N, C-alpha and C positions, 0 to 999 in steps of 0.2 A: 560496586558499582562495573568494577572491570568483570567480574565474572557475569554479569547481567547482558553486559553488550557481547561478550564471546557467544553466549547463550543463543541470543536472538542472531548473531552472524551465521552461529553453526548451522540453524532452524534454517537459515535464509538460503544456505547452500545447499542443506541436506533437500530440500525442497529443489531446486535448481537443477539436482542432481538427478530428480526421477526420471522416468519414462517419458512423464507429460511434457516436461521443460527440455531435458537433456544440455542445458546449457554449459554446464561445468563437468567436466572429468578430473579427478584426483590419482593419484598413483595408486597403484593396487597394494602397494603396502600399509596402507591406511585405511584399506576396506576388506572386508572378509566375506567369505562367500557362508552361504544356508546349506545346512546337512541333506535337504530334501532336494534344492535348486541350487547345484553349485555352480551354475551359472552368473549368478545374483553376484553383485558388488556392491553390498551393503555398506553405508557409509559408518562404521563403526567408530572410527575416531571422532569424527562428528558429535555424533550421538553423545558418546561419554562426555565430550566438553559440557555439552547442552544439559546434562544430569548432575553433571558435575558442581553447576552452580546452585544444586538445590543445597549440597555440603558447605557449601560458603554461606549460604542463607542460611541455613543451620548453625553453623557458627557463630552467626553475629548475633542472631537471637539467643544461643547459649549467653555470651558475654553481656548482653542487654541482661538478662535476668539476673547474672551474678551482680550486676552495680546496681537492679532497681532498687535495692532494699539498704543499700549503704549510705551513711552518714559522711561529712565532708571527712579526709582526711584517710590515710592508706590502714588498710582491714587485712587481715589474711587471708579473706575470701580472693583477695587479687593475685594470690599463688597460682589460683587455679585457669588465670586469662592467659597465662603463657601458653602454654600448649592450644589452647584454642586459635591463637592469632597467627601462631607457627605454622599450625597445621591447613590454615586458611590460606596462610602467604604461601606455602609448597605447592597447594592448589591450584592457587592462582597462577603459579610460576610455570608449573607443568603443564597447564593449559594453554599459556601463551608461548610455551616454545614449540607446541605440537601446532598450535594453529599457525604459526609461521613457517611450518616445515610444510602444512598441508597447502598453504596457500603459494609456497614456493614450487612445490610439484603441479598446481593446477595447469587445465590447459584449457582453452574456453572454444564453443562449438561459433564461430561467427556466423555460418549459415542458417543456424535454427533463432541465434540472438538478434541479428538484422531485421526479419521480417516484423518481431514484437515491437521495434522501435517506433513503428509509425501506428501502432494502436494507443487510445486513448487520447491521443493530442497532447502528449505529456509537455510539450514544450509551447501550447496555448498561453500559460500566464508568464511565462518568460519572454514571452513576444509581446504582451500586454504590458507588463512592467517597461520594457524596452522603449516600447514606442513613448511611453509616459515621461520617461528621463531623457529623450529625445527633444521634448518642449518644455513648455510650462508645465506645474503641476496643478493648475486650474481643475476645476470639477469638469468644465467642458473638454477640457484636452482629455481626462481620464474617460471620458465616454465616449469620445471618438476612437481611443486605443481599444476599450472592450467591443463598440461597434463595428470596427477592421476585423479584430480578432475573430468574431462570431460571424462575421461574414465569408472571412477565411476558411473557417471549420464547415460553414455550411457547404459552399462550393464542394467540399470531400463529400460530404454526408446528405446532401439532397437526395440521392436514390432511395434512402431510407424514411423520407420524409411519405406520407399520405399521399398518394395521388388523386387525380379527378378522371374520371372515367375516362376523357380523352387523353389521356398519359401526360397531362401538364402537371404542376405541381399545386395541391389543393391550396385555397384562400379561404378559410370559413373564417369568420368574421371574432373579433377579439373577444367579445362575449361569451364566445363558446367558452375560454379559458378564463372567464370571471371567478375568483373564489367563490365558491358556491356556501349557501347555510347550512347549517349543521354538519351533517356528516355527508352530505351526497356529492357524490363526483361527478363532476363536469361532462358531460357526453356531445359528441354530435352527432348519434345516428339513434338517438331515444334509447338505446338498448341498456343503458346503463354503463356501459363501458366506456373509460376515459381513451380519449383519442390516443393521448400521448404515450400509453401501452404499448402502439404499434412500432416503437422503436425497438432497437437491437436488444440484446440481453436480456430480453423477458420482462416481468414487471420489477419495477424499480418501487421505492419509497413513497409514500405521499409527497414529503418534502422535496424528493430528487423529481417528482413527475411535476409539482409545480415550478421547479427552476425550470425545466425544460420548458416549458407551456410560458413562463415570462421572457425566456429568451427569443421564443418565437416571435412574440408578441414585438420586441424592439427590431428583430429583422424585418417585421412589416413595416416598421417606422419609418426605420434610417436605410434599410438595404432595397425594401420592395420587391423581395424575391421570394416570401413565402406564400 
């Protein structure tokens, strides 16, 4: 489990170090350049930590294979488990040491990180849960918290919703979002294209589009905005 967590952590930091993100920079001694592109800073130590998780998995399965055919009690087969266990221990221990050194050397680009914190409304669930804990746990209170949170998010995303020709927010009937028969998708213009696909980030899954549609129905009923 330690090796698995280290592998996932290493992968996350490798992603955050790419030019697309640029959130994290680690010390040069934990990176290497490329023979063709010497300006590169490849996170080799992180990649090795990620790769060695596979070695530990292999040791685990080797030990399980030794044990699988043994009856109760000690058998000479168990003599082979020592080098497997010690090898796995040494691997995980060295990875932990390297991970700690990498973390201590890391610096974070706040100017690139801060703008991303406002995307995706990461605090929406926390806000709804906070509102619930401030009052009773009745379903009515939960719905009020959900509605308030949805209303707050709508204020920030109103520009993404379909607009009427006069520039005002569109207000199609809720029947537009009624779940269809069979595999048909709802359509506001008869073209067969689901209107909620006009939201940002391209085409979402069917379940995601239904969730968006249902939230808009809630907004109409409780906020009266959409």
